[in-house]
C-alpha positions as CSV (number, residue, x, y, z in Angstrom):
1,M,-27.4,-12.3,-86.4
2,S,-29.1,-14.6,-83.1
3,G,-27.9,-13.4,-79.8
4,F,-27.1,-15.2,-77.4
5,V,-28.8,-16.3,-74.0
6,S,-26.7,-16.2,-69.8
7,F,-29.4,-17.8,-67.4
8,V,-27.5,-16.7,-64.4
9,G,-28.5,-17.6,-61.6
10,S,-29.3,-15.3,-58.7
11,G,-28.8,-16.6,-55.6
12,P,-31.0,-16.4,-52.9
13,G,-31.2,-12.2,-52.8
14,D,-28.5,-10.8,-50.6
15,P,-26.7,-9.4,-53.5
16,E,-23.0,-9.6,-51.7
17,L,-24.1,-13.7,-52.9
18,L,-23.8,-13.2,-56.6
19,T,-20.9,-15.0,-58.4
20,L,-17.7,-12.9,-60.4
21,K,-19.3,-14.3,-63.4
22,A,-23.1,-13.4,-62.2
23,V,-22.0,-9.3,-62.2
24,A,-20.5,-10.1,-65.8
25,R,-23.3,-10.6,-67.3
26,L,-25.0,-8.6,-65.9
27,G,-23.4,-5.5,-66.8
28,A,-22.7,-6.4,-70.7
29,A,-26.6,-7.2,-71.0
30,D,-28.7,-6.5,-73.5
31,V,-31.8,-7.4,-71.8
32,V,-32.3,-8.8,-68.4
33,L,-35.9,-11.1,-67.6
34,F,-36.4,-11.3,-64.1
35,D,-37.5,-13.7,-61.4
36,D,-39.5,-11.6,-58.4
37,L,-37.0,-13.7,-55.9
38,S,-34.0,-12.2,-58.5
39,S,-35.0,-8.1,-58.3
40,G,-34.6,-5.0,-55.9
41,P,-30.0,-4.5,-55.0
42,L,-29.3,-7.4,-57.6
43,L,-30.5,-5.3,-60.0
44,S,-28.3,-2.4,-59.3
45,H,-25.3,-4.0,-61.8
46,V,-27.2,-4.0,-64.8
47,R,-26.0,-1.8,-66.6
48,P,-27.9,1.2,-67.9
49,G,-29.9,1.6,-70.6
50,A,-30.4,-2.3,-71.0
51,D,-34.2,-3.5,-70.8
52,L,-35.3,-4.4,-66.8
53,V,-38.2,-7.7,-68.6
54,A,-40.6,-9.1,-64.8
55,V,-41.5,-12.5,-65.5
56,G,-41.3,-13.9,-62.0
57,K,-44.1,-16.3,-61.2
58,R,-45.4,-16.5,-57.3
59,A,-47.8,-18.7,-56.2
60,G,-51.3,-17.5,-56.1
61,R,-50.8,-14.2,-57.9
62,A,-51.0,-13.2,-61.6
63,S,-47.8,-14.5,-63.3
64,P,-47.1,-14.6,-67.2
65,T,-47.3,-18.2,-68.1
66,Q,-44.2,-20.3,-68.5
67,A,-44.2,-20.0,-73.0
68,H,-45.1,-16.5,-72.6
69,V,-41.5,-16.2,-70.7
70,S,-39.4,-18.8,-73.7
71,R,-41.4,-17.0,-76.2
72,L,-39.9,-13.2,-74.9
73,L,-36.4,-15.2,-74.3
74,V,-36.0,-16.2,-77.5
75,D,-37.7,-12.8,-78.9
76,H,-35.4,-10.9,-78.0
77,A,-32.1,-13.1,-78.7
78,A,-34.0,-13.0,-82.4
79,T,-33.2,-9.4,-82.3
80,G,-28.7,-9.9,-81.8
81,A,-29.5,-9.1,-78.2
82,R,-27.4,-10.0,-75.5
83,V,-30.1,-11.7,-72.8
84,V,-29.6,-12.5,-69.5
85,R,-32.3,-14.8,-67.6
86,L,-31.8,-14.0,-64.1
87,K,-33.4,-15.8,-61.5
88,S,-33.5,-17.1,-58.0
89,G,-31.3,-19.6,-56.2
90,D,-29.3,-22.0,-58.7
91,P,-31.1,-21.7,-62.5
92,A,-30.9,-25.6,-62.4
93,I,-32.5,-26.6,-59.2
94,F,-36.4,-26.2,-59.9
95,G,-36.2,-22.5,-61.7
96,R,-38.3,-24.1,-65.0
97,L,-34.1,-23.9,-66.7
98,E,-35.5,-27.6,-68.8
99,E,-38.8,-25.4,-70.6
100,E,-36.1,-22.2,-71.3
101,I,-33.0,-24.5,-73.2
102,L,-35.8,-26.2,-75.1
103,A,-37.4,-23.1,-76.7
104,L,-34.0,-22.3,-77.0
105,R,-32.2,-24.9,-79.2
106,A,-35.6,-25.3,-81.2
107,A,-34.5,-22.1,-82.0
108,R,-30.9,-22.1,-81.9
109,I,-29.2,-19.5,-80.0
110,A,-27.1,-20.4,-78.0
111,F,-27.1,-20.2,-74.1
112,E,-25.3,-20.4,-71.5
113,I,-25.9,-21.5,-67.9
114,V,-24.2,-19.4,-65.0
115,P,-25.0,-21.3,-61.7
116,G,-25.5,-19.7,-58.5
117,V,-26.2,-20.4,-55.0
118,T,-29.1,-22.0,-53.5
119,S,-31.5,-21.3,-51.6
120,A,-30.4,-24.3,-49.7
121,S,-26.5,-23.4,-48.8
122,A,-28.3,-20.6,-47.9
123,A,-30.3,-21.6,-45.1
124,A,-27.9,-23.9,-44.0
125,A,-25.2,-20.8,-43.2
126,A,-27.3,-18.6,-41.6
127,A,-28.1,-21.3,-39.7
128,A,-25.4,-22.1,-39.1
129,I,-25.0,-25.0,-39.5
130,P,-23.4,-28.5,-42.1
131,L,-26.1,-29.8,-44.3
132,T,-23.4,-33.9,-43.7
133,R,-22.5,-34.9,-41.0
134,R,-19.8,-37.8,-42.2
135,L,-21.6,-40.4,-39.8
136,N,-25.6,-39.7,-39.9
137,A,-25.3,-36.9,-42.9
138,R,-23.8,-38.8,-45.7
139,R,-26.7,-37.5,-48.4
140,V,-28.4,-34.6,-49.2
141,Q,-31.7,-34.7,-51.3
142,F,-33.9,-31.6,-53.0
143,V,-36.9,-32.5,-53.8
144,T,-39.6,-29.6,-54.6
145,G,-43.0,-29.4,-52.4
146,H,-46.0,-28.7,-55.2
147,D,-46.8,-29.7,-58.7
148,V,-47.7,-28.6,-61.6
149,T,-51.8,-28.2,-60.0
150,G,-50.5,-27.0,-56.6
151,G,-50.4,-30.2,-54.6
152,L,-48.3,-32.3,-53.2
153,P,-46.9,-34.5,-56.1
154,T,-46.0,-37.7,-56.5
155,L,-42.2,-38.0,-53.8
156,N,-40.3,-41.1,-53.2
157,M,-41.8,-41.3,-49.3
158,A,-38.7,-44.5,-48.8
159,A,-35.8,-42.3,-49.3
160,L,-37.9,-38.9,-47.8
161,A,-38.2,-40.7,-44.7
162,D,-35.2,-41.7,-43.7
163,S,-33.4,-40.4,-40.9
164,D,-29.6,-40.5,-41.7
165,A,-30.7,-37.6,-45.2
166,T,-30.2,-34.0,-44.9
167,T,-33.3,-33.3,-46.8
168,V,-34.6,-29.6,-48.5
169,V,-38.1,-29.7,-49.5
170,F,-38.5,-25.9,-52.0
171,M,-41.7,-24.8,-52.4
172,P,-42.8,-26.5,-48.6
173,K,-45.0,-24.3,-46.9
174,R,-48.7,-24.9,-48.8
175,T,-48.2,-28.6,-48.6
176,F,-46.1,-29.5,-45.5
177,A,-49.0,-31.2,-43.3
178,E,-49.6,-33.5,-45.8
179,L,-46.0,-34.5,-46.3
180,A,-45.1,-34.8,-42.5
181,A,-48.2,-36.7,-41.9
182,R,-47.0,-39.1,-44.9
183,L,-43.2,-38.9,-43.9
184,V,-44.1,-40.3,-40.0
185,D,-46.8,-43.5,-41.8
186,H,-43.4,-44.4,-43.4
187,G,-41.5,-44.4,-40.0
188,L,-39.6,-40.9,-39.8
189,S,-40.8,-39.6,-36.3
190,P,-42.4,-37.2,-35.5
191,D,-39.7,-35.7,-33.7
192,T,-37.1,-35.4,-36.5
193,P,-35.8,-31.8,-36.0
194,A,-37.3,-28.9,-39.4
195,L,-35.6,-25.8,-39.7
196,L,-38.3,-23.1,-41.5
197,A,-36.4,-20.9,-43.3
198,E,-37.8,-17.9,-44.5
199,N,-37.1,-14.6,-46.4
200,V,-33.5,-16.1,-46.2
201,G,-30.9,-13.5,-47.9
202,N,-32.7,-10.9,-47.4
203,S,-34.8,-8.2,-45.2
204,G,-37.2,-10.0,-43.1
205,Q,-35.0,-13.4,-42.6
206,R,-37.1,-15.5,-40.6
207,L,-35.6,-18.7,-39.4
208,V,-37.2,-20.7,-37.4
209,R,-35.9,-24.4,-35.7
210,S,-38.6,-27.0,-34.4
211,T,-39.9,-30.6,-35.0
212,I,-41.9,-31.8,-38.5
213,A,-44.9,-32.4,-36.5
214,A,-44.3,-28.5,-34.3
215,L,-43.8,-27.5,-38.4
216,A,-46.8,-28.4,-39.9
217,Q,-49.1,-27.4,-36.7
218,T,-48.3,-24.4,-36.9
219,L,-48.4,-24.3,-41.0
220,R,-51.4,-25.7,-40.6
221,V,-53.0,-22.5,-38.8
222,E,-50.9,-19.8,-40.2
223,I,-48.8,-20.7,-44.1
224,G,-48.7,-16.7,-44.8
225,T,-46.8,-15.6,-48.4
226,A,-43.1,-14.6,-47.2
227,P,-41.0,-17.0,-50.0
228,A,-39.2,-20.4,-47.8
229,L,-37.0,-23.6,-47.9
230,I,-37.6,-26.5,-45.2
231,L,-35.3,-28.7,-43.9
232,Y,-34.9,-31.0,-41.6
233,G,-32.9,-33.8,-41.0
234,P,-30.5,-35.2,-38.3
235,L,-29.1,-32.0,-38.7
236,M,-31.4,-29.2,-37.5
237,E,-31.7,-30.0,-33.8
238,E,-32.1,-26.5,-32.0
239,E,-29.6,-25.0,-30.6
240,T,-27.1,-25.7,-27.7
């Protein structure tokens, strides 16, 4: 008899941002496959005796392949286990969710998706800013800062250079200097307000308010290893 897989969003790392449903699934799981950013205090909600399997992938570090992670999900569920796949933020946003769903469907294993608080929302909350404004920030767009090769992916630059949108760039630091130059080439002001948010929802959280040009210059010199995202647009202006 096949088991069941729950894809659970862990939020940005703060255990208090877990949903009640996420806590319930962790407490009932036989096996938890977790990402690097979904570890630490979050795992205190896992019941004693459950198997914990680290499957996190981080840039520049040895990591399990996506095929291996998908295989683990299928193999554990095939034993009849209740499996939680714990993903940072919301599992549907740049979380490689589709590949894992396809593997489960091919093996005829049932699953559910438990959404989580995305780090974009958590970063905006930490900075005490909204993501939208009725008159000049009516649209929010999420993009990834790198493709499978680690380079800047093919992006809709006209959309990303829209000065009336809030744009959130996930995994941005290695490619943001190149992205900022292309944004300026497509008409976005280099003085567009930007926010670098590192370690959101965790100890060591750091919020840096800047502009796209100044932030690009900073990241040309020092990238660092802290997980981060960058938000830019009219609502990221300096605090007054």
